[in-house]
C-alpha positions in Angstrom: 33.6 -21.8 46.2 34.3 -22.4 42.5 32.2 -20.6 39.9 29.6 -22.6 38.1 28.8 -22.3 34.4 25.7 -23.7 32.5 26.0 -25.3 29.1 23.5 -26.8 26.7 24.7 -30.2 25.4 23.6 -32.0 22.2 21.7 -35.0 23.6 19.9 -36.6 20.7 20.1 -36.2 16.9 16.6 -35.1 15.7 14.9 -37.0 12.9 12.4 -34.3 12.2 11.5 -31.3 14.4 13.7 -30.3 17.3 12.3 -31.9 20.5 12.5 -30.8 24.1 15.2 -33.5 24.8 17.3 -32.7 21.7 19.5 -30.6 24.0 20.0 -30.8 27.8 21.2 -28.0 30.1 24.0 -28.9 32.6 25.9 -27.1 35.3 29.7 -27.5 35.6 32.5 -25.8 37.6 34.4 -23.2 35.7 38.1 -24.3 35.3 41.0 -22.2 36.3 42.5 -20.0 33.6 45.7 -21.1 32.0 48.1 -18.8 30.1 46.6 -17.7 26.9 43.0 -18.1 28.0 40.2 -15.8 29.1 36.8 -16.2 30.8 34.0 -15.0 28.6 30.6 -14.0 30.1 27.9 -14.3 27.5 25.5 -11.4 26.9 23.6 -12.2 23.8 23.3 -15.3 21.6 22.2 -15.4 18.0 19.8 -18.2 17.0 20.0 -19.1 13.3 18.3 -21.5 10.9 21.6 -23.3 10.3 21.7 -24.5 13.9 19.3 -27.3 12.8 21.8 -28.2 10.0 24.6 -28.6 12.6 22.4 -31.1 14.5 22.0 -33.3 11.4 24.3 -36.1 10.1 24.3 -34.6 6.6 27.5 -34.0 4.6 27.7 -30.3 5.1 30.2 -27.4 5.1 31.4 -28.4 8.6 31.6 -31.7 10.6 28.2 -32.7 12.2 28.0 -31.8 15.8 28.7 -35.0 17.8 26.1 -36.2 20.2 27.4 -35.3 23.7 29.1 -32.1 22.5 28.1 -28.6 23.6 25.7 -26.9 21.3 27.2 -24.2 19.0 26.1 -20.7 18.3 27.2 -17.1 17.7 27.7 -15.1 20.9 28.8 -11.7 22.1 30.0 -11.1 25.6 32.4 -9.6 28.1 35.9 -10.7 29.1 35.7 -10.9 32.9 39.1 -12.6 33.6 42.0 -12.9 31.3 45.5 -14.3 30.8 45.3 -13.6 27.0 47.0 -10.4 25.7 44.5 -9.8 22.9 41.4 -10.0 25.1 41.8 -7.7 28.2 39.3 -7.6 31.1 36.3 -5.5 30.3 36.6 -5.8 26.6 33.8 -7.2 24.3 34.3 -10.3 22.1 32.2 -12.1 19.6 32.5 -15.4 17.9 31.2 -19.0 17.3 31.3 -20.8 20.5 29.0 -22.8 22.8 25.5 -22.3 24.3 26.9 -21.3 27.7 26.7 -18.4 30.2 30.5 -18.6 31.0 33.2 -20.0 28.7 36.9 -20.5 29.3 38.6 -20.2 25.9 41.9 -19.6 24.2 40.3 -17.2 21.8 39.9 -19.6 18.9 36.8 -18.5 17.0 36.5 -15.2 18.8 37.4 -11.7 17.8 37.3 -8.3 19.6 34.0 -6.4 19.1 34.0 -2.6 19.0 30.6 -1.0 20.0 29.0 1.3 17.5 28.3 4.8 18.7 24.6 5.5 18.8 23.6 1.8 18.2 22.7 -0.5 21.1 24.8 -3.6 21.6 21.8 -5.8 20.8 21.1 -4.1 17.5 24.8 -4.0 16.5 25.3 -7.7 17.3 22.0 -8.8 15.8 22.8 -7.0 12.5 26.6 -7.4 12.2 27.3 -10.8 13.6 25.8 -13.0 11.0 22.7 -11.6 9.3 24.2 -8.4 7.9 27.3 -10.0 6.3 25.0 -12.8 4.9 22.7 -10.3 3.3 25.5 -8.2 1.9 27.5 -11.1 0.4 24.4 -13.0 -0.9 22.9 -10.0 -2.6 25.9 -8.1 -3.9 28.7 -10.6 -4.3 26.7 -13.7 -5.3 23.5 -12.1 -6.7 25.3 -9.2 -8.3 22.2 -7.0 -7.9 22.3 -3.8 -9.9 20.1 -0.7 -10.3 16.8 -1.6 -12.1 16.8 -5.3 -11.1 13.7 -6.9 -9.8 14.7 -8.8 -6.6 12.6 -11.4 -4.8 13.4 -12.3 -1.2 11.8 -15.3 0.5 11.5 -15.3 4.4 11.7 -11.6 3.8 10.7 -10.6 7.4 13.5 -12.7 8.8 16.8 -11.4 10.0 18.6 -11.9 6.7 15.7 -11.3 4.3 14.7 -7.9 5.8 18.3 -6.7 5.3 18.5 -8.1 1.8 15.5 -6.2 0.7 16.7 -2.9 2.2 20.2 -3.2 0.7 18.6 -4.0 -2.6 16.5 -0.7 -2.3 19.7 1.2 -1.4 21.1 -0.1 -4.7 18.1 1.0 -6.8 16.3 -2.3 -7.2 12.6 -3.2 -7.2 12.0 -5.5 -4.2 9.3 -8.1 -3.6 9.2 -9.9 -0.3 7.5 -13.1 0.6 6.4 -13.5 4.3 3.9 -15.4 6.4 1.5 -12.9 7.9 -0.3 -9.6 7.1 1.6 -7.8 9.8 4.9 -9.0 8.4 4.0 -7.9 4.9 2.8 -4.6 6.1 6.1 -4.1 8.0 8.1 -4.9 4.8 6.2 -2.4 2.7 5.4 0.4 5.1 8.5 0.4 7.3 11.3 -1.1 5.3 10.4 0.3 1.8 9.8 -3.0 -0.1 7.8 -2.3 -3.2 5.5 -5.3 -2.6 5.0 -8.2 -0.3 3.2 -11.5 -0.7 1.6 -13.3 2.2 2.1 -17.0 1.3 -0.5 -18.0 3.9 -3.3 -16.2 2.0 -2.4 -16.5 -1.7 -0.5 -18.7 -4.1 3.1 -17.5 -4.3 3.4 -18.0 -8.0 0.3 -16.1 -8.8 1.4 -13.3 -6.4 4.8 -13.1 -8.1 3.1 -13.0 -11.6 1.2 -9.9 -10.4 4.1 -8.1 -8.6 6.8 -9.0 -11.1 5.2 -8.7 -14.5 8.5 -8.2 -16.2 10.2 -11.2 -14.5 12.8 -11.7 -11.8 16.5 -10.8 -12.1 17.7 -11.9 -8.6 15.9 -14.5 -6.5 17.2 -14.6 -2.9 16.2 -18.0 -1.4 15.9 -18.7 2.3 13.1 -21.2 2.3 13.2 -23.6 -0.7 10.3 -25.9 -1.9 7.5 -24.2 -3.7 9.0 -20.7 -3.1 12.1 -21.7 -5.0 10.0 -23.3 -7.7 7.9 -20.1 -8.1 11.0 -18.0 -8.5 12.6 -20.3 -11.1 9.4 -20.1 -13.1 9.6 -16.4 -13.5 13.3 -15.8 -13.8 14.5 -13.5 -16.6 17.3 -14.5 -19.0 20.7 -14.6 -17.2 19.1 -14.2 -13.8 20.9 -15.0 -10.6 19.4 -17.4 -8.0 21.1 -17.1 -4.6 20.7 -20.1 -2.3 21.2 -18.8 1.3 19.0 -21.3 3.1 16.4 -24.0 2.6 14.6 -23.8 6.0 11.5 -25.6 4.8 13.5 -28.8 4.3 15.6 -28.8 7.5 13.0 -30.8 9.5 12.1 -33.2 6.7 12.2 -36.9 7.6 12.4 -38.2 4.0 13.8 -37.2 0.6 12.9 -33.7 -0.5 11.8 -33.2 -4.1 13.9 -31.0 -6.3 12.6 -28.0 -8.1 10.0 -28.9 -10.8 11.0 -25.9 -12.9 14.7 -26.7 -13.0 14.6 -26.7 -16.8 14.6 -22.9 -16.6 18.3 -23.1 -15.6 18.9 -24.0 -19.2 16.1 -22.1 -20.9 16.8 -18.8 -19.0 20.6 -19.4 -18.8 20.5 -18.9 -15.0 23.3 -18.8 -12.5 22.4 -20.6 -9.3 24.9 -20.4 -6.4 24.8 -21.3 -2.8 27.1 -19.9 -0.1 28.2 -20.2 3.5 29.0 -16.9 5.2 31.7 -18.4 7.3 33.8 -18.7 4.1 33.9 -14.9 4.0 34.9 -14.3 7.6 38.2 -12.7 6.6 36.3 -9.8 5.0 33.8 -9.1 7.8 35.5 -5.9 8.8 34.8 -4.5 5.4 31.1 -5.5 5.4 30.7 -4.2 9.0 32.0 -0.8 7.9 29.4 -0.5 5.2 26.6 -1.9 7.2 27.3 0.3 10.1 27.3 3.3 7.8 23.8 2.4 6.6 22.6 1.7 10.2 23.7 5.1 11.4 22.1 6.9 8.5 18.8 5.2 9.0 18.9 3.4 5.7 18.9 0.0 7.4 16.1 -0.7 9.9 16.0 -3.9 11.9 13.8 -5.6 14.4 15.1 -7.8 17.2 13.1 -10.6 18.7 14.6 -11.1 22.1 14.0 -14.1 24.3 15.2 -14.0 27.9 17.5 -16.4 29.6 19.8 -19.3 28.7 17.2 -21.7 30.1 14.8 -20.9 27.4 17.2 -21.1 24.5 16.0 -24.4 23.1 12.3 -23.3 23.1 13.4 -20.1 21.5 15.2 -21.9 18.7 12.1 -23.8 17.8 10.4 -20.5 16.9 12.6 -20.3 13.8 11.0 -23.3 12.2 7.4 -22.3 12.9 7.7 -18.7 11.8 7.0 -17.6 15.4 9.8 -15.1 15.5 9.4 -11.4 14.6 12.8 -10.2 13.4 16.3 -11.3 14.3 16.0 -14.0 17.0 18.3 -13.7 19.9 18.6 -14.8 23.5 19.7 -12.4 26.3 21.9 -14.5 28.6 23.6 -11.8 30.7 23.5 -8.1 31.5 25.1 -5.5 29.2 28.1 -3.9 31.0 27.8 -0.2 31.9 
């Protein structure tokens, strides 16, 4: 009997929020391996805000996902059969591929993954696959954070934001996080070492930033957009850096999204605003991983994984990202971790 794999397919382009029929789950036979291919068994899958961007028909950094194609995501898994010299049976691999439990691939988009001693596979993948490099590049290479800077991070309790704040503290910055619950704000200040946290559900963000950043903002790390970005622009210091990592508040919008009202401060404060896509830096991931792993082992980087179970629930899990329903890095456990 042939082996069967399950795959999520992109069924309907959403016009607002992701719906229950945006993706559909199908079962298909696993094809026989050809020379240069291997069979990949998924273990964990990362869910990221940019998944919604890939479903749009916007002009973005990659071609929009065609309706009828398999949904894309970042995965880590085990090579269970192989006719590929670089991916032997029993090894781990990670990369951008499809929402599937088994995948036959020629290795494009995949790279070998070496486990970190003393760090679980879930923690290592959750930190190093996307979130860690994004935080590192955005804060240090784009934001050019330096000791003494005041750094503001929106969606600070999310996978990227939490790491940005901690890396900023490692580099001697004052860090203010913006999050959406008392529990998240308490986690930021008491567990992760943020200097202050603002609960946007209970107070005005601009007024909170005036209180916590009385001397202004040097680096604003934006994951949300909208009023959060506007508040940051209002209080930027001269020659400040605004890092645009994500604009999650706009991804489900069904109409035009207003631009920042305080955009004049780009001139008045001589600001640098720069967006980035972490895939552009993939060639340097090994360097970022080495530094991030060092901080993880030393306890300087803490992290929280929000794990949902089973490929079947992946679509419902993804919707959590856009309601703030996740606590930490959102992932799906698809298969067992090898012994």
